[in-house]
MDAnalysis code that builds the backbone (N, CA, C; Angstrom):
import MDAnalysis as mda
import numpy as np

u = mda.Universe.empty(681, n_residues=227, atom_resindex=np.repeat(np.arange(227), 3), trajectory=True)
u.add_TopologyAttr("name", ["N", "CA", "C"] * 227)
u.add_TopologyAttr("resid", np.arange(1, 228))
u.add_TopologyAttr("resname", ["MET", "PHE", "GLU", "ALA", "LEU", "ALA", "GLY", "GLU", "GLU", "ASP", "PRO", "SER", "THR", "ARG", "LYS", "PHE", "LEU", "LEU", "GLN", "LEU", "LEU", "SER", "ALA", "MET", "GLY", "ASN", "ASP", "VAL", "ALA", "LYS", "GLY", "ALA", "VAL", "LYS", "ARG", "LEU", "ASN", "ASP", "SER", "SER", "TRP", "TYR", "VAL", "VAL", "ARG", "ASN", "MET", "ILE", "TYR", "LEU", "LEU", "ARG", "GLU", "ALA", "GLY", "GLY", "SER", "LYS", "TYR", "ALA", "PRO", "HIS", "VAL", "ARG", "LYS", "PHE", "VAL", "LYS", "ASP", "LYS", "ASN", "LYS", "LYS", "ILE", "CYS", "MET", "GLU", "ALA", "LEU", "ARG", "THR", "LEU", "LEU", "HIS", "PHE", "LYS", "SER", "ARG", "ASP", "ALA", "TYR", "SER", "TYR", "ILE", "LYS", "LEU", "TYR", "LEU", "LYS", "THR", "ASP", "ASP", "ILE", "GLU", "LEU", "ARG", "GLN", "GLN", "ALA", "VAL", "LYS", "PHE", "ALA", "GLY", "MET", "TYR", "ARG", "CYS", "VAL", "GLU", "ALA", "VAL", "PRO", "LEU", "LEU", "LEU", "ASP", "MET", "LEU", "LYS", "LYS", "MET", "ASP", "VAL", "LEU", "GLY", "THR", "GLU", "ALA", "TYR", "ASP", "LYS", "ILE", "PRO", "VAL", "VAL", "LYS", "ALA", "LEU", "GLY", "GLU", "ILE", "GLY", "ASP", "PRO", "ARG", "ALA", "ILE", "GLU", "VAL", "LEU", "MET", "LYS", "ILE", "MET", "LYS", "SER", "ARG", "THR", "PHE", "LEU", "TYR", "ARG", "ALA", "ALA", "LEU", "GLY", "ASP", "LEU", "LYS", "VAL", "GLU", "ILE", "PHE", "ARG", "SER", "LEU", "ARG", "ASN", "TYR", "PRO", "ARG", "GLU", "SER", "VAL", "PHE", "PRO", "LEU", "LEU", "ALA", "ILE", "GLY", "ILE", "ASN", "SER", "LYS", "ASN", "ASP", "GLU", "ILE", "ARG", "ALA", "VAL", "SER", "GLU", "LYS", "LEU", "LEU", "LYS", "GLU", "GLY", "GLY", "LEU", "GLN", "SER", "GLY", "SER"])
u.atoms.positions = np.array([
    [-11.045, 3.127, -33.665],
    [-10.345, 2.150, -32.836],
    [-11.040, 1.938, -31.485],
    [-11.659, 3.002, -30.985],
    [-12.416, 2.857, -29.731],
    [-13.554, 1.847, -29.908],
    [-14.235, 1.935, -31.045],
    [-15.345, 1.021, -31.304],
    [-14.842, -0.412, -31.471],
    [-13.710, -0.543, -32.136],
    [-13.131, -1.877, -32.334],
    [-12.737, -2.480, -30.990],
    [-12.181, -1.657, -30.110],
    [-11.777, -2.122, -28.783],
    [-12.989, -2.570, -27.970],
    [-14.060, -1.796, -28.022],
    [-15.261, -2.110, -27.237],
    [-15.904, -3.421, -27.682],
    [-15.778, -3.738, -28.978],
    [-16.422, -4.936, -29.493],
    [-15.524, -6.148, -29.593],
    [-14.243, -5.969, -29.311],
    [-13.285, -7.069, -29.463],
    [-13.381, -8.059, -28.300],
    [-13.481, -9.343, -28.620],
    [-13.612, -10.379, -27.598],
    [-12.290, -11.084, -27.295],
    [-11.352, -11.043, -28.231],
    [-10.080, -11.726, -28.024],
    [-9.164, -10.899, -27.119],
    [-8.722, -11.453, -25.975],
    [-7.891, -10.690, -25.018],
    [-6.589, -10.160, -25.620],
    [-5.927, -10.962, -26.428],
    [-4.648, -10.532, -27.008],
    [-4.851, -9.374, -27.979],
    [-5.953, -9.420, -28.733],
    [-6.245, -8.319, -29.664],
    [-6.616, -7.058, -28.903],
    [-7.402, -7.213, -27.815],
    [-7.739, -6.051, -26.976],
    [-6.472, -5.397, -26.432],
    [-5.543, -6.236, -25.977],
    [-4.285, -5.713, -25.434],
    [-3.518, -4.941, -26.499],
    [-3.500, -5.475, -27.708],
    [-2.814, -4.808, -28.825],
    [-3.447, -3.452, -29.126],
    [-4.780, -3.426, -29.168],
    [-5.476, -2.168, -29.441],
    [-5.237, -1.146, -28.329],
    [-5.209, -1.602, -27.086],
    [-4.933, -0.707, -25.964],
    [-3.540, -0.106, -26.076],
    [-2.574, -0.922, -26.479],
    [-1.205, -0.432, -26.639],
    [-1.124, 0.610, -27.749],
    [-1.818, 0.349, -28.848],
    [-1.825, 1.308, -29.959],
    [-2.457, 2.632, -29.532],
    [-3.597, 2.544, -28.882],
    [-4.303, 3.756, -28.461],
    [-3.513, 4.545, -27.424],
    [-2.908, 3.845, -26.466],
    [-2.190, 4.547, -25.401],
    [-0.983, 5.303, -25.927],
    [-0.465, 4.888, -27.079],
    [0.705, 5.558, -27.659],
    [0.325, 6.824, -28.425],
    [-0.954, 7.076, -28.579],
    [-1.399, 8.206, -29.385],
    [-1.547, 9.505, -28.597],
    [-1.395, 9.425, -27.263],
    [-1.314, 10.644, -26.468],
    [-2.609, 11.336, -26.142],
    [-2.562, 12.664, -26.121],
    [-3.627, 13.483, -25.557],
    [-4.974, 13.314, -26.245],
    [-4.973, 13.111, -27.559],
    [-6.234, 12.953, -28.274],
    [-6.975, 11.706, -27.795],
    [-6.221, 10.665, -27.467],
    [-6.816, 9.437, -26.959],
    [-7.435, 9.690, -25.589],
    [-6.754, 10.454, -24.761],
    [-7.283, 10.777, -23.433],
    [-8.616, 11.498, -23.549],
    [-8.729, 12.399, -24.493],
    [-9.991, 13.124, -24.706],
    [-11.106, 12.160, -25.078],
    [-10.783, 11.211, -25.949],
    [-11.783, 10.235, -26.365],
    [-12.161, 9.289, -25.239],
    [-11.174, 8.922, -24.425],
    [-11.409, 7.966, -23.341],
    [-12.326, 8.547, -22.280],
    [-12.130, 9.798, -21.937],
    [-12.925, 10.398, -20.860],
    [-14.403, 10.500, -21.258],
    [-14.670, 10.595, -22.557],
    [-16.055, 10.666, -23.043],
    [-16.771, 9.323, -22.924],
    [-15.994, 8.257, -22.773],
    [-16.577, 6.909, -22.739],
    [-16.600, 6.304, -21.333],
    [-16.361, 7.122, -20.333],
    [-16.351, 6.622, -18.964],
    [-17.750, 6.267, -18.442],
    [-18.766, 6.708, -19.143],
    [-20.129, 6.395, -18.713],
    [-20.705, 5.179, -19.436],
    [-19.862, 4.438, -20.119],
    [-20.327, 3.247, -20.831],
    [-20.929, 2.243, -19.847],
    [-21.934, 1.510, -20.287],
    [-22.620, 0.556, -19.403],
    [-21.822, -0.721, -19.167],
    [-20.809, -0.983, -19.981],
    [-19.997, -2.196, -19.833],
    [-18.808, -1.919, -18.925],
    [-18.638, -2.710, -17.856],
    [-17.579, -2.454, -16.885],
    [-16.199, -2.510, -17.514],
    [-16.015, -3.451, -18.470],
    [-14.683, -3.608, -19.052],
    [-14.306, -2.426, -19.941],
    [-15.303, -1.776, -20.534],
    [-15.028, -0.569, -21.320],
    [-14.566, 0.549, -20.396],
    [-15.256, 0.713, -19.265],
    [-14.877, 1.742, -18.284],
    [-13.454, 1.486, -17.779],
    [-13.167, 0.234, -17.423],
    [-11.814, -0.099, -16.956],
    [-10.773, 0.231, -18.021],
    [-11.045, -0.125, -19.267],
    [-10.088, 0.147, -20.341],
    [-9.892, 1.638, -20.572],
    [-10.965, 2.414, -20.411],
    [-10.848, 3.865, -20.605],
    [-9.990, 4.488, -19.498],
    [-10.151, 3.993, -18.279],
    [-9.325, 4.486, -17.173],
    [-7.863, 4.128, -17.437],
    [-7.637, 2.912, -17.920],
    [-6.278, 2.480, -18.287],
    [-5.686, 3.430, -19.338],
    [-6.475, 3.749, -20.349],
    [-5.989, 4.627, -21.413],
    [-5.695, 6.031, -20.897],
    [-6.517, 6.526, -19.990],
    [-6.253, 7.843, -19.408],
    [-4.901, 7.852, -18.703],
    [-4.611, 6.760, -18.012],
    [-3.329, 6.658, -17.309],
    [-2.164, 6.580, -18.299],
    [-2.271, 5.680, -19.254],
    [-1.163, 5.421, -20.169],
    [-0.967, 6.526, -21.207],
    [-2.025, 7.278, -21.493],
    [-1.935, 8.341, -22.498],
    [-1.637, 9.702, -21.882],
    [-1.324, 9.713, -20.579],
    [-0.945, 10.964, -19.932],
    [-2.093, 11.908, -19.655],
    [-3.247, 11.346, -19.324],
    [-4.416, 12.195, -19.088],
    [-4.568, 12.633, -17.644],
    [-3.502, 13.117, -17.029],
    [-3.547, 13.479, -15.606],
    [-4.547, 14.593, -15.302],
    [-4.836, 15.445, -16.278],
    [-5.788, 16.531, -16.026],
    [-7.218, 16.004, -15.863],
    [-7.398, 14.732, -16.209],
    [-8.722, 14.118, -16.068],
    [-8.855, 13.321, -14.769],
    [-7.937, 13.528, -13.847],
    [-7.981, 12.816, -12.564],
    [-9.333, 12.950, -11.856],
    [-9.990, 14.123, -11.867],
    [-11.300, 14.226, -11.212],
    [-12.334, 13.260, -11.791],
    [-12.217, 12.952, -13.074],
    [-13.146, 12.015, -13.703],
    [-12.855, 10.585, -13.258],
    [-11.588, 10.307, -13.011],
    [-11.183, 8.966, -12.558],
    [-11.572, 8.761, -11.100],
    [-11.473, 9.810, -10.311],
    [-11.687, 9.730, -8.864],
    [-13.061, 9.171, -8.502],
    [-14.060, 9.453, -9.277],
    [-15.411, 8.997, -8.929],
    [-15.569, 7.478, -9.045],
    [-14.554, 6.816, -9.646],
    [-14.619, 5.356, -9.794],
    [-13.804, 4.605, -8.746],
    [-13.110, 5.336, -7.881],
    [-12.188, 4.676, -6.966],
    [-12.909, 3.881, -5.875],
    [-14.207, 4.115, -5.720],
    [-15.006, 3.318, -4.788],
    [-16.109, 2.553, -5.527],
    [-15.907, 2.331, -6.800],
    [-16.898, 1.626, -7.605],
    [-17.143, 0.218, -7.069],
    [-18.356, -0.286, -7.214],
    [-18.688, -1.625, -6.719],
    [-17.984, -2.724, -7.503],
    [-17.572, -2.416, -8.731],
    [-16.804, -3.373, -9.521],
    [-15.338, -3.283, -9.110],
    [-14.786, -4.374, -8.623],
    [-13.427, -4.361, -8.082],
    [-12.382, -3.999, -9.134],
    [-12.568, -4.496, -10.342],
    [-11.581, -4.226, -11.393],
    [-11.556, -2.748, -11.753],
    [-12.729, -2.129, -11.746],
    [-12.794, -0.698, -12.043],
    [-12.159, 0.114, -10.926],
    [-12.516, -0.183, -9.678],
    [-12.007, 0.651, -8.579],
    [-10.500, 0.504, -8.422],
    [-9.958, -0.692, -8.678],
    [-8.508, -0.857, -8.577],
    [-7.774, -0.187, -9.739],
    [-8.394, -0.188, -10.925],
    [-7.798, 0.524, -12.063],
    [-7.781, 2.026, -11.770],
    [-8.853, 2.497, -11.144],
    [-8.939, 3.918, -10.789],
    [-7.903, 4.267, -9.723],
    [-7.747, 3.404, -8.728],
    [-6.767, 3.654, -7.674],
    [-5.360, 3.708, -8.247],
    [-5.030, 2.741, -9.073],
    [-3.692, 2.730, -9.679],
    [-3.454, 3.989, -10.511],
    [-4.482, 4.430, -11.204],
    [-4.351, 5.619, -12.054],
    [-4.139, 6.877, -11.220],
    [-4.856, 7.010, -10.107],
    [-4.652, 8.169, -9.233],
    [-3.244, 8.164, -8.642],
    [-2.740, 6.985, -8.301],
    [-1.361, 6.889, -7.804],
    [-0.367, 7.284, -8.890],
    [-0.632, 6.831, -10.094],
    [0.237, 7.162, -11.227],
    [0.261, 8.673, -11.475],
    [-0.904, 9.295, -11.308],
    [-1.009, 10.740, -11.503],
    [-0.476, 11.530, -10.309],
    [-0.084, 10.808, -9.230],
    [0.373, 11.455, -7.995],
    [-0.704, 12.389, -7.429],
    [-1.940, 11.956, -7.569],
    [-3.059, 12.715, -7.012],
    [-2.941, 12.754, -5.494],
    [-3.181, 13.918, -4.901],
    [-2.965, 14.090, -3.463],
    [-3.809, 13.158, -2.602],
    [-4.994, 12.812, -3.066],
    [-5.865, 11.963, -2.255],
    [-5.661, 10.468, -2.527],
    [-4.755, 10.120, -3.428],
    [-4.536, 8.709, -3.762],
    [-4.093, 7.912, -2.545],
    [-3.288, 8.523, -1.687],
    [-2.755, 7.806, -0.532],
    [-3.835, 7.518, 0.507],
    [-4.831, 8.384, 0.577],
    [-5.926, 8.116, 1.509],
    [-6.721, 6.899, 1.047],
    [-6.828, 6.713, -0.267],
    [-7.532, 5.550, -0.795],
    [-6.711, 4.275, -0.614],
    [-5.383, 4.397, -0.731],
    [-4.509, 3.243, -0.462],
    [-4.729, 2.778, 0.974],
    [-4.751, 3.720, 1.897],
    [-4.959, 3.385, 3.307],
    [-6.332, 2.743, 3.514],
    [-7.329, 3.257, 2.817],
    [-8.683, 2.713, 2.925],
    [-8.706, 1.240, 2.530],
    [-8.063, 0.918, 1.425],
    [-8.105, -0.464, 0.935],
    [-7.124, -1.385, 1.665],
    [-6.122, -0.823, 2.293],
    [-5.252, -1.654, 3.133],
    [-5.980, -2.109, 4.398],
    [-7.021, -1.376, 4.765],
    [-7.787, -1.708, 5.976],
    [-9.036, -2.534, 5.685],
    [-9.371, -2.714, 4.413],
    [-10.611, -3.396, 4.075],
    [-10.579, -4.879, 4.452],
    [-11.746, -5.445, 4.669],
    [-11.863, -6.874, 4.955],
    [-11.862, -7.709, 3.676],
    [-11.982, -7.037, 2.537],
    [-11.976, -7.741, 1.256],
    [-10.531, -8.116, 0.903],
    [-10.227, -9.400, 0.932],
    [-8.851, -9.864, 0.736],
    [-8.303, -9.461, -0.625],
    [-9.118, -9.593, -1.667],
    [-8.666, -9.272, -3.020],
    [-8.280, -7.806, -3.149],
    [-9.122, -6.928, -2.626],
    [-8.833, -5.490, -2.687],
    [-7.611, -5.147, -1.834],
    [-7.509, -5.781, -0.674],
    [-6.373, -5.512, 0.202],
    [-5.057, -5.945, -0.455],
    [-5.064, -7.086, -1.110],
    [-3.855, -7.563, -1.780],
    [-3.431, -6.625, -2.906],
    [-4.409, -6.120, -3.644],
    [-4.090, -5.172, -4.705],
    [-3.520, -3.881, -4.137],
    [-4.087, -3.419, -3.010],
    [-3.591, -2.204, -2.372],
    [-2.154, -2.384, -1.893],
    [-1.843, -3.562, -1.360],
    [-0.470, -3.867, -0.939],
    [0.474, -3.794, -2.143],
    [0.053, -4.398, -3.239],
    [0.865, -4.394, -4.459],
    [1.120, -2.970, -4.957],
    [0.067, -2.151, -4.997],
    [0.201, -0.776, -5.468],
    [1.052, 0.070, -4.519],
    [0.944, -0.200, -3.218],
    [1.743, 0.546, -2.236],
    [3.228, 0.360, -2.520],
    [3.608, -0.865, -2.869],
    [4.999, -1.120, -3.210],
    [5.368, -0.562, -4.564],
    [4.512, -0.780, -5.542],
    [4.773, -0.347, -6.916],
    [5.022, 1.156, -7.004],
    [4.239, 1.920, -6.223],
    [4.350, 3.378, -6.261],
    [5.090, 3.939, -5.043],
    [5.738, 3.043, -4.305],
    [6.599, 3.420, -3.178],
    [5.907, 4.410, -2.239],
    [4.747, 3.992, -1.746],
    [3.929, 4.844, -0.878],
    [4.447, 4.806, 0.560],
    [5.264, 5.753, 0.915],
    [5.793, 5.827, 2.269],
    [4.665, 5.962, 3.282],
    [3.587, 6.630, 2.867],
    [2.444, 6.827, 3.759],
    [1.801, 5.504, 4.182],
    [2.011, 4.464, 3.396],
    [1.392, 3.165, 3.679],
    [2.225, 2.308, 4.628],
    [3.451, 2.716, 4.918],
    [4.367, 1.885, 5.713],
    [3.788, 1.486, 7.072],
    [3.235, 2.396, 7.872],
    [2.692, 1.978, 9.180],
    [1.643, 0.877, 9.080],
    [0.760, 0.964, 8.081],
    [-0.274, -0.060, 7.921],
    [0.327, -1.383, 7.451],
    [1.309, -1.317, 6.588],
    [1.975, -2.533, 6.125],
    [2.691, -3.221, 7.281],
    [3.301, -2.428, 8.144],
    [3.988, -2.993, 9.312],
    [2.990, -3.611, 10.283],
    [1.821, -2.999, 10.417],
    [0.781, -3.581, 11.276],
    [0.384, -4.966, 10.765],
    [0.341, -5.134, 9.446],
    [0.004, -6.438, 8.869],
    [1.039, -7.489, 9.251],
    [2.294, -7.095, 9.248],
    [3.353, -8.045, 9.613],
    [3.321, -8.367, 11.104],
    [3.015, -7.381, 11.908],
    [2.998, -7.586, 13.363],
    [1.890, -8.535, 13.798],
    [0.882, -8.697, 12.954],
    [-0.231, -9.574, 13.298],
    [0.051, -11.043, 13.000],
    [1.298, -11.375, 12.752],
    [1.667, -12.763, 12.496],
    [1.187, -13.665, 13.621],
    [0.439, -14.712, 13.269],
    [-0.063, -15.626, 14.294],
    [1.044, -16.566, 14.764],
    [0.905, -17.070, 15.954],
    [1.941, -17.880, 16.587],
    [2.239, -19.146, 15.790],
    [1.209, -19.731, 15.180],
    [1.401, -20.983, 14.450],
    [2.060, -20.773, 13.092],
    [2.044, -19.545, 12.601],
    [2.656, -19.262, 11.311],
    [1.742, -19.534, 10.130],
    [0.440, -19.688, 10.374],
    [-0.490, -20.024, 9.298],
    [-0.662, -18.888, 8.290],
    [-0.350, -17.656, 8.687],
    [-0.533, -16.512, 7.799],
    [0.772, -16.082, 7.130],
    [1.812, -16.874, 7.260],
    [3.124, -16.475, 6.750],
    [3.098, -16.187, 5.254],
    [2.424, -17.025, 4.475],
    [2.388, -16.800, 3.028],
    [1.678, -15.502, 2.680],
    [0.689, -15.103, 3.484],
    [-0.023, -13.852, 3.238],
    [0.872, -12.643, 3.464],
    [1.935, -12.829, 4.231],
    [2.825, -11.713, 4.552],
    [3.875, -11.477, 3.468],
    [4.083, -12.449, 2.590],
    [5.131, -12.311, 1.576],
    [4.907, -11.089, 0.680],
    [3.696, -10.845, 0.144],
    [3.488, -9.625, -0.652],
    [3.736, -8.344, 0.142],
    [3.455, -8.382, 1.447],
    [3.684, -7.210, 2.300],
    [5.182, -6.937, 2.418],
    [5.958, -7.995, 2.616],
    [7.412, -7.852, 2.687],
    [7.961, -7.328, 1.365],
    [7.421, -7.821, 0.255],
    [7.851, -7.334, -1.066],
    [7.565, -5.841, -1.216],
    [6.356, -5.430, -0.819],
    [5.984, -4.018, -0.931],
    [6.886, -3.140, -0.074],
    [7.147, -3.567, 1.143],
    [8.041, -2.808, 2.023],
    [9.438, -2.733, 1.436],
    [9.877, -3.820, 0.807],
    [11.195, -3.819, 0.178],
    [11.282, -2.841, -0.976],
    [10.204, -2.689, -1.736],
    [10.191, -1.730, -2.836],
    [10.221, -0.297, -2.310],
    [9.573, -0.082, -1.170],
    [9.561, 1.255, -0.563],
    [10.909, 1.564, 0.088],
    [11.455, 0.579, 0.803],
    [12.778, 0.740, 1.403],
    [12.832, 1.650, 2.605],
    [11.760, 1.717, 3.372],
    [11.725, 2.564, 4.566],
    [12.367, 1.805, 5.740],
    [13.401, 2.361, 6.365],
    [14.109, 1.653, 7.442],
    [13.273, 1.362, 8.675],
    [12.091, 1.961, 8.785],
    [11.216, 1.638, 9.912],
    [10.805, 0.167, 9.906],
    [10.925, -0.470, 8.769],
    [10.510, -1.872, 8.659],
    [11.519, -2.833, 9.290],
    [12.750, -2.407, 9.453],
    [13.815, -3.332, 9.860],
    [13.531, -4.003, 11.201],
    [13.056, -3.251, 12.168],
    [12.800, -3.819, 13.496],
    [11.787, -4.964, 13.428],
    [10.724, -4.764, 12.639],
    [9.700, -5.803, 12.505],
    [10.256, -7.003, 11.756],
    [11.049, -6.754, 10.728],
    [11.660, -7.847, 9.971],
    [12.614, -8.657, 10.847],
    [13.301, -7.973, 11.738],
    [14.188, -8.666, 12.677],
    [13.409, -9.619, 13.573],
    [12.246, -9.180, 14.040],
    [11.428, -10.026, 14.908],
    [10.966, -11.285, 14.180],
    [10.634, -11.120, 12.898],
    [10.234, -12.285, 12.109],
    [11.405, -13.252, 11.954],
    [12.582, -12.715, 11.712],
    [13.758, -13.573, 11.533],
    [14.078, -14.356, 12.805],
    [13.751, -13.801, 13.947],
    [14.039, -14.469, 15.216],
    [12.900, -15.373, 15.684],
    [11.790, -15.345, 14.949],
    [10.614, -16.121, 15.372],
    [10.769, -17.594, 15.014],
    [10.043, -18.421, 15.744],
    [10.040, -19.866, 15.528],
    [8.596, -20.353, 15.523],
    [8.355, -21.488, 14.902],
    [7.029, -22.098, 14.907],
    [7.168, -23.604, 14.808],
    [6.267, -24.311, 15.463],
    [6.274, -25.772, 15.398],
    [5.523, -26.266, 14.161],
    [4.583, -25.446, 13.696],
    [3.804, -25.786, 12.516],
    [4.113, -24.805, 11.389],
    [3.815, -25.200, 10.177],
    [3.972, -24.343, 9.002],
    [5.387, -23.767, 8.902],
    [6.369, -24.585, 9.179],
    [7.758, -24.120, 9.120],
    [8.158, -23.687, 7.716],
    [7.655, -24.411, 6.719],
    [8.000, -24.075, 5.336],
    [7.509, -22.675, 4.972],
    [6.292, -22.341, 5.403],
    [5.729, -21.026, 5.108],
    [6.546, -19.923, 5.765],
    [6.909, -20.126, 7.020],
    [7.715, -19.132, 7.720],
    [9.101, -19.046, 7.090],
    [9.628, -20.187, 6.668],
    [10.935, -20.194, 6.007],
    [10.914, -19.407, 4.711],
    [9.850, -19.550, 3.923],
    [9.733, -18.802, 2.661],
    [9.618, -17.305, 2.932],
    [8.913, -16.948, 4.004],
    [8.788, -15.536, 4.369],
    [10.155, -14.957, 4.723],
    [10.947, -15.719, 5.445],
    [12.282, -15.256, 5.831],
    [13.180, -15.084, 4.604],
    [13.075, -15.994, 3.656],
    [13.855, -15.862, 2.418],
    [13.443, -14.592, 1.683],
    [12.140, -14.315, 1.630],
    [11.660, -13.130, 0.931],
    [12.175, -11.844, 1.583],
    [12.333, -11.858, 2.892],
    [12.891, -10.695, 3.586],
    [14.251, -10.341, 3.002],
    [15.081, -11.342, 2.783],
    [16.427, -11.078, 2.269],
    [16.427, -10.736, 0.786],
    [15.485, -11.275, 0.046],
    [15.367, -10.918, -1.370],
    [14.978, -9.453, -1.540],
    [14.341, -8.880, -0.526],
    [13.768, -7.536, -0.647],
    [14.609, -6.438, 0.012],
    [15.829, -6.734, 0.373],
    [16.622, -5.775, 1.156],
    [17.321, -4.696, 0.335],
    [17.397, -4.852, -0.969],
    [18.270, -3.994, -1.768],
    [17.921, -2.514, -1.710],
    [16.656, -2.160, -1.546],
    [16.267, -0.740, -1.576],
    [16.371, -0.030, -0.227],
    [16.664, -0.788, 0.832],
    [16.820, -0.162, 2.144],
    [18.191, 0.501, 2.241],
    [18.306, 1.564, 3.052],
    [19.637, 2.129, 3.310],
    [20.557, 1.016, 3.823],
    [21.722, 0.888, 3.244],
    [22.575, -0.268, 3.515],
    [22.916, -0.439, 4.998],
    [23.221, 0.643, 5.673],
    [23.577, 0.529, 7.088],
    [22.414, 0.018, 7.926],
    [21.176, 0.338, 7.487],
    [20.008, -0.056, 8.287],
    [19.784, -1.564, 8.270],
    [20.245, -2.251, 7.220],
    [19.982, -3.690, 7.121],
    [21.099, -4.535, 7.733],
    [22.143, -3.901, 8.249],
    [23.262, -4.675, 8.787],
    [22.838, -5.672, 9.874],
    [21.939, -5.312, 10.806],
    [21.516, -6.303, 11.812],
    [20.922, -7.563, 11.177],
    [20.196, -7.384, 10.063],
    [19.636, -8.545, 9.374],
    [20.732, -9.351, 8.684],
    [21.682, -8.652, 8.085],
    [22.771, -9.344, 7.393],
    [23.641, -10.120, 8.378],
    [23.769, -9.576, 9.582],
    [24.544, -10.269, 10.610],
    [23.896, -11.597, 10.995],
    [22.564, -11.644, 10.919],
    [21.839, -12.896, 11.155],
    [21.954, -13.803, 9.929],
    [21.754, -13.202, 8.765],
    [21.724, -13.968, 7.525],
    [23.024, -14.647, 7.179],
    [24.140, -14.033, 7.545],
    [25.446, -14.593, 7.193],
    [25.673, -15.949, 7.859],
    [24.956, -16.196, 8.943],
    [25.089, -17.472, 9.666],
    [23.884, -18.393, 9.460],
    [23.035, -18.036, 8.493],
    [21.830, -18.832, 8.256],
    [22.159, -20.190, 7.649],
    [21.305, -21.159, 7.923],
    [21.445, -22.475, 7.314],
    [20.843, -22.509, 5.912],
    [20.098, -21.461, 5.577],
    [19.503, -21.375, 4.247],
    [20.526, -20.807, 3.262],
    [20.784, -21.512, 2.198],
    [21.827, -21.114, 1.241],
    [21.548, -19.763, 0.598],
    [20.266, -19.501, 0.237],
    [19.948, -18.241, -0.431],
    [20.094, -17.061, 0.519],
    [19.616, -17.205, 1.748],
    [19.759, -16.130, 2.727],
    [21.230, -15.823, 2.973],
    [22.008, -16.851, 3.105],
    [23.437, -16.669, 3.355],
    [24.124, -15.993, 2.165],
    [23.755, -16.418, 0.935],
    [24.367, -15.844, -0.266],
    [24.007, -14.370, -0.434],
    [22.740, -14.042, -0.189],
    [22.311, -12.644, -0.293],
    [23.038, -11.797, 0.743],
    [23.171, -12.311, 1.937],
    [23.844, -11.568, 3.007],
    [25.309, -11.318, 2.658],
    [25.968, -12.330, 2.167],
    [27.375, -12.182, 1.789],
    [27.546, -11.144, 0.682],
    [26.644, -11.182, -0.304],
    [26.729, -10.251, -1.423],
    [26.510, -8.808, -0.980],
    [25.477, -8.586, -0.164],
    [25.179, -7.225, 0.288],
    [26.267, -6.688, 1.221],
    [26.804, -7.545, 2.040],
    [27.910, -7.125, 2.902],
    [29.127, -6.713, 2.084],
    [29.403, -7.482, 1.055],
    [30.539, -7.179, 0.182],
    [30.316, -5.885, -0.588],
    [29.114, -5.717, -1.151],
    [28.804, -4.507, -1.920],
    [28.845, -3.257, -1.054],
    [28.402, -3.417, 0.203],
    [28.360, -2.259, 1.081],
    [29.641, -1.987, 1.827],
    [30.653, -2.824, 1.610],
    [31.919, -2.644, 2.311],
    [31.788, -2.874, 3.787],
    [30.790, -3.722, 4.193],
    [30.553, -3.995, 5.607],
    [31.160, -5.327, 5.977],
    [31.528, -5.474, 7.201],
    [32.085, -6.709, 7.694],
    [31.155, -7.311, 8.727],
    [30.857, -8.597, 8.613],
    [29.907, -9.235, 9.520],
    [30.363, -9.244, 10.956],
    [31.634, -9.126, 11.186],
    [32.132, -9.149, 12.553],
    [32.321, -7.789, 13.156],
    [32.008, -6.717, 12.403],
    [32.243, -5.368, 12.927],
    [31.138, -4.912, 13.831],
])
């Protein structure tokens, strides 16, 4: 099956073979680690994927050497796998890629920070939000950051989110408006009492979705907007 996977050109068939192999457990992990030196980047990426999905956490040292690979798909697959394995140094790599100038790598790091609820990444994620430009041109870039923070649910984010909710712009109003809506969509994982200042703003919003989310969370939490 490894040979069939390496030679398969159809994406849907490759996905099927990967699913079959990943369900086979430890024996697959042994086979995958032997193929990490393949000359084809997509084979290496698939082997790292299989190590993750087949429970090959003991092979983390073999995955680690790819986390700075020049091929972006390989290094991001390696990073995700180290996070999945809860490798101690995975968070240092998340921080590294959150600081990179490469937009694609940075976006993936933001996504993984949320997916794996990396509390260690919160200060850097908040720095990204604080860099909001006055015109609001970067508002859409902040939406994935808000999503990641919402998945983590660290109350340190609330103060920064409040500042965004109170901000105004003459240009790119739609982008800033979408960012504000995303803030309310992402509130569920925060400690309920910590989001009350935001809900107090949201309950009076002119945006129907923000207002509806605020009303629902206030009701679920037994909080009153006037208290």
